[in-house]
C-alpha positions, -999 to +999 in steps of 0.1 A: +701+331-082+689+308-054+654+297-065+645+276-035+626+304-017+605+310-048+592+274-051+555+268-048+543+255-014+545+218-011+518+211-003+497+242-001+474+246+029+439+242+014+410+251+036+372+255+030+352+287+036+322+271+053+291+291+043+262+267+036+242+272+068+244+310+065+234+309+027+205+285+033+190+309+059+186+336+032+153+343+014+150+336-023+154+373-030+185+376-008+200+346-026+195+361-060+210+395-047+240+375-034+243+354-065+245+383-090+270+402-069+290+371-067+289+367-104+300+403-109+328+399-084+342+368-101+339+383-136+367+406-124+390+375-122+407+383-155+412+419-145+431+407-114+451+383-135+462+411-159+471+433-129+495+406-116+516+397-147+514+395-185+515+357-183+489+351-155+458+351-177+473+325-201+483+303-171+448+305-158+434+295-192+459+267-192+447+253-159+411+255-168+416+238-201+435+208-185+407+206-159+380+205-184+398+179-205+404+155-176+374+165-156+395+164-124+409+129-131+445+142-130+459+108-123+445+095-156+460+126-174+493+121-159+494+085-169+485+094-205+513+119-205+538+095-190+542+115-157+549+100-123+528+108-092+554+132-076+554+153-106+517+156-111+514+164-074+538+193-079+517+205-109+486+205-088+504+222-060+514+250-083+480+253-099+463+254-065+486+282-052+481+301-085+443+300-082+446+309-045+465+340-054+449+347-087+483+350-104+518+337-103+529+363-076+519+358-040+489+380-030+505+383+004+541+391-003+541+403-040+568+377-048+568+353-078+564+316-071+574+288-096+565+252-100+585+225-084+579+202-114+601+205-145+591+224-176+590+192-194+562+179-172+539+207-180+548+204-217+539+167-216+505+175-201+496+202-226+507+180-254+477+158-247+452+187-247+452+207-279+432+236-266+458+241-238+488+242-261+481+277-274+479+290-238+511+273-229+529+288-259+518+322-246+532+317-211+558+290-211+588+314-211+574+333-180+562+304-158+597+298-144+623+323-133+645+343-156+679+340-141+692+371-158+664+392-144+661+386-107+642+419-101+613+405-121+606+381-092+592+410-072+567+438-078+580+473-082+587+501-106+592+488-142+623+511-148+640+492-119+634+459-136+605+449-114+571+435-124+541+459-126+513+456-151+498+487-138+522+503-163+518+479-193+542+478-222+562+507-204+596+492-193+612+526-191+585+546-174+599+562-142+585+569-108+588+607-115+569+603-148+541+583-130+540+610-103+537+639-128+509+621-147+492+616-114+495+653-105+479+662-138+450+638-133+445+650-098+443+687-109+417+676-135+396+658-109+403+623-121+409+596-095+434+569-104+421+537-088+405+521-119+433+531-143+466+519-157+492+541-174+509+532-206+539+552-221+538+553-258+567+551-283+564+588-288+569+595-251+532+604-244+510+587-218+478+569-221+457+565-190+437+533-195+403+535-178+385+503-169+350+506-184+324+487-203+323+516-229+351+519-254+346+557-257+341+585-233+304+584-221+281+609-238+276+629-207+314+634-204+341+620-182+348+629-146+370+657-160+343+669-185+346+667-223+383+672-227+403+639-226+438+650-237+461+675-219+497+686-221+521+682-192+542+710-178+580+710-173+601+688-170+577+668-194+567+698-213+553+689-248+543+654-238+506+646-237+483+626-214+452+611-229+423+592-214+417+558-232+384+541-222+376+503-225+404+488-205+391+453-194+360+462-215+344+427-218+347+420-181+335+455-170+304+451-192+295+417-178+301+431-143+278+460-150+250+437-163+251+415-132+252+445-108+220+457-125+205+423-120+214+424-084+196+457-081+164+441-091+166+420-059+178+448-035+163+449-001+157+486+000+161+518-020+196+524-006+208+492-020+190+498-053+206+532-057+240+518-047+237+491-074+227+518-099+258+539-091+280+508-093+267+499-126+272+535-139+308+535-126+317+501-142+300+510-175+314+544-179+346+543-158+334+572-136+349+571-101+328+599-091+298+574-095+318+549-076+323+573-047+285+578-047+281+540-045+304+540-014+285+567+003+253+547-002+272+515+010+281+532+042+244+542+047+231+507+040+231+497+077+228+462+088+221+443+056+215+406+057+238+403+026+268+425+028+290+432-003+316+456-017+331+456-051+354+476-073+391+488-076+397+490-038+431+485-023+461+500-037+488+479-020+502+463-052+507+493-074+543+505-067+531+541-067+504+531-041+475+549-059+459+523-084+436+497-070+434+460-075+399+446-085+381+428-057+345+418-049+330+404-018+297+389-009+290+377+026+262+369+051+259+385+086+268+363+116+243+380+141+257+363+172+293+375+166+281+409+153+266+417+188+301+418+203+313+441+176+285+464+180+293+466+217+328+476+207+314+504+186+294+516+216+325+516+237+345+535+211+338+570+224+352+561+258+382+542+244+394+568+218+405+594+245+429+567+259+449+569+227+481+591+230+470+623+214+446+652+221+413+661+207+429+684+182+443+654+163+410+635+164+378+636+144+355+662+158+329+636+164+329+598+163+302+586+139+293+551+149+298+528+120+284+495+111+306+467+125+296+433+115+309+398+117+306+382+082+307+347+067+322+350+032+303+334+004+326+349-024+358+370-024+373+376-057+408+390-050+445+381-049+441+373-012+413+373+015+419+394+045+406+388+080+389+422+084+381+453+063+377+490+070+364+509+040+358+530+020+394+543+016+383+578+005+392+603+034+364+627+025+338+600+027+353+586+059+353+621+075+318+633+063+297+602+059+316+575+078+329+540+071+321+503+078+341+477+096+337+440+089+354+409+105+354+379+083+345+350+106+349+320+084+383+334+072+395+339+109+381+304+118+396+285+088+422+261+101+447+237+088+452+204+108+485+199+126+499+234+116+534+239+130+541+271+150+577+279+150+594+305+173+570+300+202+585+285+233+574+251+244+560+264+277+539+290+258+526+267+231+495+253+247+483+287+259+491+303+225+472+275+206+442+279+229+440+317+227+454+329+194+421+329+175+404+348+202+434+372+204+433+377+166+396+385+166+402+411+193+431+425+174+412+426+141+382+443+157+403+471+174+425+474+144+396+480+120+374+502+142+397+522+164+428+519+142+416+528+108+386+546+122+404+572+142+424+603+135+420+637+118+440+651+089+447+687+096+440+704+062+434+736+043+402+722+028+400+751+003+420+783-002+423+800+033+397+776+048+410+752+074+395+724+095+416+735+125+424+769+141+450+782+117+457+813+138+463+792+170+474+758+157+474+727+178+505+719+198+523+688+189+529+664+217+561+654+201+578+689+201+556+710+226+554+735+198+526+745+174+523+724+143+537+739+111+527+714+084+492+703+072+475+690+041+470+716+013+437+718-008+432+686-029+460+668-011+452+634+004+470+612+028+479+588-001+490+616-024+514+631+003+528+598+018+529+580-017+542+545-016+548+546+021+512+554+029+496+519+030+522+502+052+525+532+075+487+533+081+485+495+086+513+500+112+493+528+129+462+506+131+482+477+145+497+498+172+462+510+181+452+474+185+482+466+207+477+496+229+439+493+234+439+454+237+454+462+271+421+477+281+404+449+301+370+465+296+374+460+258+385+424+264+353+419+284+332+429+254+345+398+235+337+376+265+370+376+283+372+385+320+350+409+340+366+442+329+390+443+359+428+441+353+438+405+357+468+393+339+465+358+354+429+351+341+414+344+308+416+380+296+453+380+305+458+348+285+442+365+255+463+396+259+495+375+263+487+355+232+480+388+213+514+402+222+531+369+214+513+367+181+524+401+171+561+394+182+560+361+162+545+380+132+574+404+133+599+376+131+582+356+103+578+389+085+613+386+073+602+361+047+587+391+029+618+412+029+641+409-001+678+412+007+688+420-029+665+450-034+663+456+004+626+462+000+594+448+018+570+429-004+541+428+020+529+460+038+513+444+069+544+423+076+566+453+072+544+470+099+547+440+122+584+438+119+586+475+132+563+466+161+585+436+170+615+461+171+595+483+193+589+454+217+626+446+217+635+482+224+610+485+253+638+477+278+640+456+310+640+424+290+603+428+282+608+410+248+639+392+237+650+365+212+663+334+228+688+310+212+717+287+221+730+277+187+751+299+163+727+293+134+697+303+155+680+269+147+665+269+183+653+305+180+623+313+202+606+345+215+606+353+252+581+378+262+575+388+298+537+385+305+539+406+336+554+436+318+529+440+290+510+466+308+540+485+320+567+482+293+549+468+262+519+492+262+541+523+268+566+514+241+538+509+216+521+541+226+552+561+222+557+548+186+520+551+179+521+588+189+548+596+164+531+577+136+498+594+142+510+630+147+532+628+115+502+615+096+477+640+110+500+670+102+512+658+067+548+657+080+559+633+054+596+640+059+596+630+095+571+602+091+591+585+063+622+589+082+608+572+113+592+544+093+622+536+072+644+535+103+619+512+122+615+489+092+651+487+080+667+452+083+703+458+093+732+435+098+738+398+093+719+388+124+685+398+110+692+397+072+709+363+072+705+344+104+670+352+116+657+354+081+675+321+072+656+303+100+623+320+089+627+306+054+636+271+067+606+270+090+580+290+070+546+274+068+524+276+036+498+303+036+462+292+034+443+292+002+405+291+003+381+269-015+349+288-021+314+276-031+297+287-063+261+299-067+240+287-097+205+295-109+183+264-113+149+256-126+120+270-107+135+304-101+159+293-074+196+298-066+215+269-051+249+265-037+276+242-052+303+232-027+337+216-034+361+193-016+387+210+005+415+197-017+437+208-046+414+190-070+384+207-054+401+241-056+408+237-094+373+224-101+357+254-082+374+279-105+368+260-137+331+259-129+330+297-124+332+299-162+349+334-161 
């Protein structure tokens, strides 16, 4: 097995999340509110580590133990251990990337990474620190690659040899068994996001519920008082039982800090939201969590924004169990004004999308859309924007929020290389890519994830569309024949395909509507008139170039052995690149002269974006949307599998080979900590934007 692609970045790209001016502008009450939610978020660190791999928690403890022993003087520790400078740098690089991903698998890519240093180097370091030795013994066999088990280098279903701790101690549990357990839980009204599933030696199934309580709450579970059920055929005779207290210590601490945050809430909505959060984290009730999300949507325009819980389901191979994450951020009022204008423009923009009213929400409910500066983001990776909650019923009935994370978007590494962009495009691309990305994120979150109607039989014989005269599909010209049945959701129907498919749909909306110059004007580019040669045209060109480039570099996240994608957004972007390439008339092409593609660049015809690029994207988008809206999973999966398949040696070997050779390290973010000090104040502790600063920041979180 070639391990070169799995080596830790050398060096990793370490950037700061600048927050001090925004934090200092808060009142004392707001600082305490932010502080306690931040503490709650970071107390979920060990949950994330356990959700990544069995060894991640021990590796984390090993890093912290070494940091506390040497107090950041790694050169001195290396000297004591007889280790040279190159080797200790490789150790620090691995530790930094580990903390940036909160685990030894990439948060963006779901692929294991391993140290460039030798095992003997780490052994020599821990030999000098007795408290670190026990942690090393627990994880040393798993830090590096097991050459006999290449599938373990990637996330996936356990019975296929892949890594997934959403199904702990269950190496032979199958996808079909996971689905059957999920069907039973759904029938009982139990949501899966805060659970894991363990298959016992007897062949029964334990559903591990994250909660501060070790027993079902006195008032009963989300399913009532019964906690054990029998499965039907083909697993007849096997039982499913709810087991409370998964991550018990962490969930209890989280619940306590959430209660403390509630004492500093700015209004009754925030106070009630914190109460529901606390109830959910203490008891494991996702009904309570959904109540918190309804209140979160209703908490309009807060000075301190936050969201916390088991949110995104990207990393569960079944696509239904959520990874812990927690965010606290301050509102950037100046940038928020542009996003609010985008919200105001949404009712006029939505009809420009390639589907009729029958496939769109009955009414657009204007959401909050804010630009945030992140204080804390506990997760395996920090996104550039967020559109939540993910529960379809809340989105349809109450609404949702969009946020753009300004200091994440603006974090830059000096002298970052940009492969696959032509020399004549490079200056324009560098000048406009940040602006293009902000526009893309804004439209993606608001008008991508925020649009669309799921046609459904909401309860027996009750439909949210005219069942006697069904809508006509623009794809076939005939009445639709498929729709969601009672209790079905988009995720339950589309399964593991759902997340990437939806990200692709949202990206296509962004590509289509970024061609609307009135929307570009909202962000400060142009006067609303079509002008491909002005500043708005520059931003649009950079946006299309950026998407095409993302489609090329996406191949880093495709595994040729399993022929699977390890990152849902990159899978989506590859399919959009293929859409560009198939647009015709040389709108987009890959240019190269050498056989090995070492000079590969993207050529995109700026003058054909509005004619060829937009129309090609809209045709693809229309299919994605109609199949999703009508629950036509068979057609939707077939389309998406075809568009994201990597065929032939050209893509799988030549293009991917150059992507791996030229790949640039993904950013890892150094975040500040908040601390309570004498006099009833909360202060900010900042850290150097370096590997040493990154390690110190995590050690001082004391989680």
